[in-house]
N, C-alpha and C positions, 0 to 999 in steps of 0.2 A: 504494500500500500504506500502511495506517495505521501509525503508530509510537506507542510508549508512552514516557511521560516522568514521572519522579517529580516531584510538585509540591512546591515549597518553601513556606515559611510566608508568602511575600509575595503569594500569590494572594488576591484579595479574596473575602470571604465571598459577596458577591452573584454574582460570576462562577462560583464553585464551585456555589452553590445553583441556578443556572440550568440545571445539567446533572444534578441529582439527582431521584429519584422517590420513594424510600422513606425514612422517618425514620432508619433505621439506616445509611443512606448520607449523611445530612445532616452538614454541617460541625459542627453543635452536638452531635450524637451522638459524633462523633470527639473533641471537646473533653471531653465527659463521660468517655469511656473513658481519655483521658490522665490525668484526675484520679483514676482508680482505679489508676493505676500501670501501665497497659498501653501498649505502644508502638503508635502509629498511623502507618500509611503511606498517603498519598494519591497517586494517580497518574492520569494522563489518557491517553485514546486521542486522537491528533491526526491530522488529514489536512491537508496543506499548512499546518502550524503552527496550525491552528484546532482547538480542543477539540471533539471529538465526544461523548465520554462521560468521566465521572470515576468513580473507584472509591476506596473506603476500606476498608483491610484492617487488622485488629489482629494483633499478634504476641504470642504467649503462650509462656511458659517452663513446662515441666513441673516440678512440685515435685520436689526432690531429684535431678533430672537436668539436665544442661546441654543439653537438647534444646528446640528451638523449633519451633512450628508457626504457620501463618497462618490467619486466618479471614476470609473474604470473604462477608458475608451480604447478601442482598436486592438484588443488582445485577440489572440488567435485560437483560443479554446474556451469552452464553457461547459464544465462537467460538474457532477455531484460533489466531488471532493473540493473543487474550488468554491462552490456555493456554501458548503459547510464551513470552510475556513472563513469566508467573508462574513457569514452570519455571526460566527463567534467573535470575529474582530469587531464587527459593528456593535454588538452588545457590550463588549468590554470597553469600547471607546465612545459609547453613547451616541452612535449614529442612528438616525431614524430611517435611513434609506441609503442604498448603494445603487447608483445608476450604472448599467452595463450596456456598452455599445460595441459589441465584438466586430472584428474584421473577419467575419465568417459569412459565406454566401450560400444562398439557397441551392445553388448548383453543387455545393459540397456534400449534399445529402446528410447534413449534420442532424443528429438526434438531440434535440434540446431536452435537458433533464426536467422531469416533472416535479414541481415543488409548489405548494399552495401559495407561498408568499413571493413567488417569482411571477410578475405580472407584465404583460405587454404594455409598454409605456404610452400614455396619451400625450406626453410632452417630450418628444425626442429632441436631442440636440443635433444629431446627424439625420439627414433624410435616409430612408431605407434604400433608395436607389442611387446609383452612380452610373457614369459611363466610363468605359475603358477602351484603350486602343492598344493593339498589339504592335510593338515597335520593331519587331524582327524583320518584316519585309523591307525591301529596298525603298528608297525615297520615291522612285517612279511607281512602284506598286502601291505605296500609300496614297500618293496623289490620285491614282486611278480610282481609288475607293471613295474619294471625297465627292460630295455633291457638286454638280457642275457650277452652281452659284458660288460655292465656296472657292473653287479653283479660279473662277472669274475674278472674285474680289481680291484674292491673293495677287493675281497678275496686275490688277488695277493699282493696288497699293505700290507694287514694285515700279510700275510705269510712272506713277506720279511722284516718285522720289522718296517714299517712306523707307527708312532703314531701321534695322533692329540691332541693338547692341546689348551685350551682357555687361552689366554694371553691378557686380556683386560686391559693392563696397558701401560705405556709409553715405556717400553722395548719391549713389543709386537708390539706396533705401529711402532717402529723403524725397527723391522724385516720386518713387513708388507710393510712399506714404501720403504725399499731397494728393495724388490722383485717386488713391484708394478712398480717402475720406471725403473728397469731392463727390465721388460716386455714391458713397453711403448717404451723404446728405441729399443728393439728387433723387435717390431712390427711396429715401426715408427708411433706410436700413439701420437698425440699432445693433451694431456689432460690438466688438471689444474696443476699448479706448486706446489712445496713442501710447500710453505707458505699457500696456500689454503687448502691443505690436513691437515696440522698441525692445522690450525684454526678450521677446521671441527672436528677433533679428540678432541682437547682441550675443545671444547664446548659441544660435544655430549657424551664424555666418562662418565661413571658412570650414564648415563641416557638412551641413545639410542644406542650408538655405542659399538660394541664388536669385538674382534680380535680372529680368530681361525687360528692355524698354524699347518701344517703337517711337522714332522721332521723324518729324517732318521739318526740314530747314532748322534743325537744332531745337525744335520745340517738342517736348515730350507729349505724346498723344495717348499712349496706352502703356501699362506696365503690369507685370506679373511678379509676385514672389512665389518661387517654386521650391519644392523639397525634392532633393535627389537622395534616395536612401535605399541601400542594398541594390536590388536590380529594378527598382521602380522609381518613376517620376510622378510627382503629385502637383496638382495645381489648386492650392487652397485659397489664394487671395489674388484679386485683380482689380485694377481701377483704370478709368479712362477719362479723357477730357471731353467736354461737349463740343470743342472746336474741331473743325475739319472732319466731321463724321463721314463725309462723302469720300474720304480717302481710304476707308476700310483698313485702318492701321491695325485694329484688333485681329482681323483675319490673317494678316501677314505675321503678326506677333505670335499667334497660335501655331502657325506653320513653322516658324523659327524655333518655337518651344519644342515642337516635335523633333526637329533636326538636332536641337541641343540635347535632347534625351538620347537620341541615337548615337551622337558623338561620344556621349558619356556612358555608353554600354547599358543603358536602361532597356529592359525588355518589355515592360508594361507601362503605360501612361494612365494613371488614375486621375480622372478629372474632378474628383472629390465629392460631387453631389449633383443630383438631377431629379427631375420629375420622372415618373414611370413612362414607358413607351407609349401608352395610350393617354398621354397628358391632355388636359383641357387647354385649348389655345388661348383662353382668357385668363389663365392662371398667371400671377405675377412672375413666376419662374419660367414661363413658357419661352420667353425670349432667349435666355441663356441656355436653356435645354436644347432649343432648336439650333443655336449657334454651335454648341458642342457636337450635336448630331451631324452637322455638316462635314465633320472630319472622319467619317466612316467608323465611328465608335460603335461599341456594343453596349447595350443596356444590361446592367447586372444588378441584382438585388441582394442586399445583406439580410441576415435574419432579423435585423431591426434593433430597436432600443427596448431594454428590459429593466424593470425596477424590482430590486430585491427589497421588499418592504419589511422593516423591522418593527416600526411603531405605526400601526394603521391610522390611528387618530391624527397624528402629526402629518402623515402622508396625505390624508384627505384635505387637511387644512392647507398644506403646501400646494396641492393641485389648484385649489381655489385661488390662492394668492398668485400663483403663476398665471392663471387665466386672466385675473384682474390686471396684472402687470402688462400682459401682452395686449390688452384691450385699450390701454391709455396711451 
């Protein structure tokens, strides 16, 4: 039987990273979250004292309440032993809830353990669906899979003089950050604040995070912060200017992002989130879902967001507070 053990700060980064798969489970992501003032707990599953898997969970306090919850994102297994450990940890540390968002897909034929207090979440942080692109084909083969409108827009941007540069330094991050928050304001999207994004960048730069920017006559029009981790490229954050939208800079930027992934030996490009393939064209996310779809991606579904409920009364109050917060 495997056992679980809280990891202390003496574990080497290399040893930890040998057992991770997703950037949000990386040691560097945990260090970034620590800098934002969030408690980070790392633990391992062991067999005969050998590490099988590592996990990284953040602990969050609800504003104005002395209630705490755990968040375990993008881990690659979810079994009865893990749930038993998490439930014991939660009770010992006075957590009313642990939110689980595994990086497990419905195509994996994964059998979710049955447990009465494990509930499909009505307040997910990640969408169930994402889009992925296999980067192993040649550039010509990839282009051939794109929608014709996407190929046209890429060529248009090139003809009009849009150029894409990698600027994975602090100057590049400041350009990206400005475009990202302009986009958030324009779309009325309430994401993380500047301090959060700065902490993520400072701890992931030169390791996982990269910045690509599309320029027209030295004016930045579109920018992505990308994560390159193990054999996968991820597109978590993007922003664009409202100027020169007719130049289709974002289309060229995404193509150059794909080429960047190939140059850096990535085999899969995960575009981080999407509506399902039968999406409503009037949905606020329809635009960027359609944009991603233009690159010949495949829709894939995770097993979703799950809540391990420890205190049901607090959990019900928490859900009501969350709905109220989202409505204002």
